N, C-alpha and C positions, 0 to 999 in steps of 0.2 A: 632687225633693229628694235631696240627697246628704248622708249622715251621715259626718262626718269623724273623729269621736271618740266613744267610749263609756267612761264611768266606771261600773263595775259593783261594787255593794256587796252583800255577804251580811250581813244584820243580824239580831240577835235582840232581841225585844221582850217583856220579862217581863209576864205577865198578873197582874192583881190577884187573880183566882181562877181555878183551873185550868179549862180548857175540856174537858169530858168528854163523849164520845159513844160509839157502839157500837164505834168502831175504836180507842178508847184515850183517854188523857189528855194534854193539852198544857199545860205550865206557862209556856211561852214560845212566841211566834209567830216562826217563821223565815221571812224574806222576802228577796226579791231586788229591789233598787232599781237602776234604770239611768238615768244622766244622759246624754242624747244631745246632741251638738253638731253643728250644721250652720252652717258659717261663723261668723257673729257671734251666732247664736241657740242657745239650749239649752233643754231641757225634760226632764221626768222621766216614768218609768213605774214601776209596782210590780207584781210577780207573786209570789204567796204560796202556795206549794204545801205548806207545813208541813215540819216537820223530817224526818219519815219518810214513805215511800210508803204511807200508810194511806188518805188520801182518794183519791189517784190513784196511778198507777205512778211518778209523779215525786216527787222530794224537793227540798228547798232546795239541797242540795249538787249534785244532778244538774243542776238548773237553772243554778246558778252555773257549773258546768263547761261545759255546753253553750253558754251565752251567751258565756263568755270564750274558750273554746277552739275552738268550731265555728261557731256561728251569727254571732256578732259579727264575727270575721275574714272570714266569707263575704259579709257585706253591706257592710262598711266601704268608703267611697269609691265605692260604686256608686249610680247614680241611679235612683230609684223615683218615678214620677209619681203612683202611687196605692198604697193599702195592698194592693189585690188583686194588683198587680204584685209587691210585696214578698213577699206570701204565696206567689205562684206560684214565685218564686225560691227560697223556703225549702222548697217541697214535695219537694225531693230527699231531705229528712230525714224519717224516719217518726215519727209521734207527737210527743211532747215539746211538748205544747200550751202548758204554762206557760212554757217557755223561749221558744217562738216569740212568745207574748204579750208577754213582757218587751221584745222587739225591736219588734213591730208597734205596740204602744201608744205607743211613742216617736214613731213616724211621725205619729200623730194629735196628740199633745201638741205636737210641734214645729210641725206645720201650724197648730194653734190659736195658738201663740205668734207665728209668722212672719206670719200673716194678721190677727192681733189679732181673732180671732173666737172666742167662747166654744165650748168643746168640744161642748156639747150641740147647738149649732146646726150644727156640722160633721157630727154624727152623725144629724141629722134629728129631734132631739127637739122636742117640742111643749109639754110641760108645764113650768111654771115652778117647781112644787113637787112633791116626791116623798114620797108617803105610805110610812111604814115601820111594821113591827110589832115586837113584843118577842119575843126568843128566849131559851130557857133550856136549858142543857146539863144533864147529870146532876148532881144536887145531893147533899149529904150526907144529906138526909132528905126525905121527902115534906112534912113540916111546913115545912121551909126553902123548898121549891119553892112551896108554897101562899102563903107570905108574900111571895115575890118576884112571883108572878103577881098577887096582890092589889095590890101597889104599881103594877104596870103597868096594871091595870084602873082604879085610882084616878086615874092620870095620863091615862087616856083612850086608850091604844093600841088601834087598831082590830082587832088580832088577836094571838094568841099562838101561838108554835111551841114544841113540846116535843121535845127529843131523847129517844129511847127506845132501849133495848137489852134483851136477854133478862135478866130479873130486875129490870128497871126499865121496866115497860111497862103491863100491864093495870091494876094497882093505882094507878099514877101517873095514868093517863088517867081512871080512875074517880073519883079524888079531886078532880082539877081540874074535871071535868064536873059532879060533885055540888056542888062549892062554887060554881062559876060556870056555871050551866045555860044561860045565854044567850050565853056568850062564843064568839067565832069562834076556833076552835082547829084546828091541824093538827099532825101528828107527823112527825118525821124519823127514819127507821130507819137511815140511813147504811149501807145494804147488809147489815144485820146478820141478816137472816132468809132463809129459803128457802121453797119451796112446801110443805115438810113442816110449816110453821107455819100452814097454812091455817085451822086451828081458831081460832088466836089472832086472825087477821084477821077472820074471821067474827064472833068474839065482840065486836069493837069497832065493828061496824057500827051498833050501837044508840046510840053516843055522838055520831053525826052530825058527825063531823069533816069539815072542808072537803075534805081529801084526806090520803092517806098518801104521804109523800115518800120516794122511793127505798127501797122495802122489800127488794128482792132485789139480786143481784149487779150490780156496776158495769158489766160488759161484756155485759149481757144485756137484751134487750127482749122476747124471745119468751116467757120465763117471766112477765114482767110482763103481757104480753098475755093469757096463760092465767089469771093471778091476777085480772085485771080482769073476766073473765067469771064469776068465782065469788064475788065480794064486791060489796057495794053502795057502799062508800066509794070515791070516785075515787082514781086514782093520779097522782102527780106524779113525773116523772123529773128527776134532777139529775145524779149521777155518770155515768149512761149517756149523757147528751147531750154528746158531744165534738165533733161537727161537723154540718154540714147534712145530709149523707148519712144518718147515723144518725137524725137528727131526722125525716127523711122516712119512713124505715122504721118508726120507732116509731109515728108517726101512722098510717101505712098499715095497720099490724097492730093498731091500737087499743090500744097498750100504755099510754097515758096520756091524761089529759084536761087536764093542766096541765104546763108545762115551766118549770124554773128555769134561768136563764142566768147563768153566771159567766164574765167575759171571759177569765180565766186558763185555765179548763178547756177553753174552745173555741178557744183559740189567738189571741185578740185581739178587737178591736172590730169589724172588718169582718165576721168570721165571726159574731159576736154579732148584728149587724144583719141578716145574711142569715137566721139562724135566727128572729129576731124577725119578719121580714117574711113568711117562709114560714108560720109559725104563725098570724100575723094572717090570711093568706089562707085558712087551713084552719079558722079559728074556734077556735084553741087559745090560751087566755090564757097569757101568760108573766109572770114576775117575776124580779127581779134579786137574786142572792145575793152574799154576801160571804165572805171568808176571814179575817176579823178583821184586815184590813190596817190600816196606819197611815192617818192622815187623807188622805194622797195617794191611795192605792189606793181607799179608800172613796169619795172624791170623784169618782173616775173612774167608779165604779159608779153613783153618783148621776146623773152626766151621762148615762150609758147608760139609766138608769131613766126618763128623760124621754120615751122613745119611746112612741108612742100605744098599743101593745098591752100595755104593762106595767101591767096592771090590778089586780094583787094586791099588797098591801103588801110592800115590799122588805126584804131582810135587810141593812140598813146601820145602823150604830149610832154614837152619839156616842162620842168618844174616852174620856170618863170612865167608860163602861160597863166597859171592859176594861183601861185603862192609867192608871197614876198620872200619867204625863206622856207625851203622844203624841210619837212620833219627829219628827213634822212640825208646822209652824206655818203658819197658825193651827190650833188644835184644831177638831175637827168637833163642832158643837153643833146641837141641834134648835131649831127655831123654837118659839114659845109654843104653836102648834097642832100640835105633834108631827110636823112634816115637815122635810125638808131642802130648802133653796132651791138651784136650779141655779146654778152659778158664772157671774157676769157678768164676772169678771176672771180672774186667774191661779189655778191650782190651788194647794193648800197645798204648801209646799216643805220638804224636810228641814232641821231646825235643825242647823247645822254642828257644834256641840259635842255634841249628842245623837247625831248620826250618827257622829262620831268615837268616842264611848264605846261605841256599840252595834254597831259594825262588827266582824264576825268575820273576813271575808275581803274583799279589794279587788283589783281589777285594772283597769288602763287599756288600752284597745284603740285604736290609731291606725293609719292607713294607711301 
């Protein structure tokens, strides 16, 4: 496959309610959309690193720059027969996984379009429906959180994820567990703690959480391995898992019992599949996370979540959870039994007028 043209959009998507975590608050989601053209075919990707380098070392502006000024020109009009070949070509550049994913995912969506094969089939997915959970960022009050969790429970969501941070942790977990003693719950620390907080982690063992997601630094698995020996609650790694090599080391040193996979964070779908397959062979369950993408990016995550070892409910959400109007059409909607169906046709596409209004930067790349 040869990509002849890239249209790159930096877009901002205002949230209904701010997304608050240990690393700060986002009132809008900043995302990079890429439209790739190969002869008479075109297809889209989305990579959503957020406005600032808080979740990862990348930001929306760095991804836009790297795609438009470095990666895009480097791959344009070159032939790549596989995503692995494309990734090998991009390996000259260090890191910048979200930027690489913006390019690499286009290879997959183009292939899906050109061959008229649903993306999940190309990826090796087996499940027709993807089970999802309900997530809650830091709220204005514990009462507000309890009300929202209760709504999720009444709707039948199979599990709940709570974002925590220092000052919004023990009391929050205690309140949720006391109110919902049988609820499947895990917490997400977003790297907000250190080994100095061991007493806190020991204190929440009694709440029988499924796991603690990314308690310590994003670039560390050795401290996670040490923490795992000192607490009863399992650990899930998210920000730390940036490639297959790190995944192998994390599992070798017993730093985690679960792994979250986000295609942007690991550099695209081929790398996500490789991590999935290795974890499956090692008996480590994985699940797919999201970055509050538009319906386009979220749908790509759903396609990935059809892989067989994605056994924990995914972090993918209906458009109405976060946006008054999604950037893309059709909106992402849950089925009546609270799942997402894999796409049998094309992925959602950006609405032209919404894209025009919400584009902050744009650049065309041609050979």
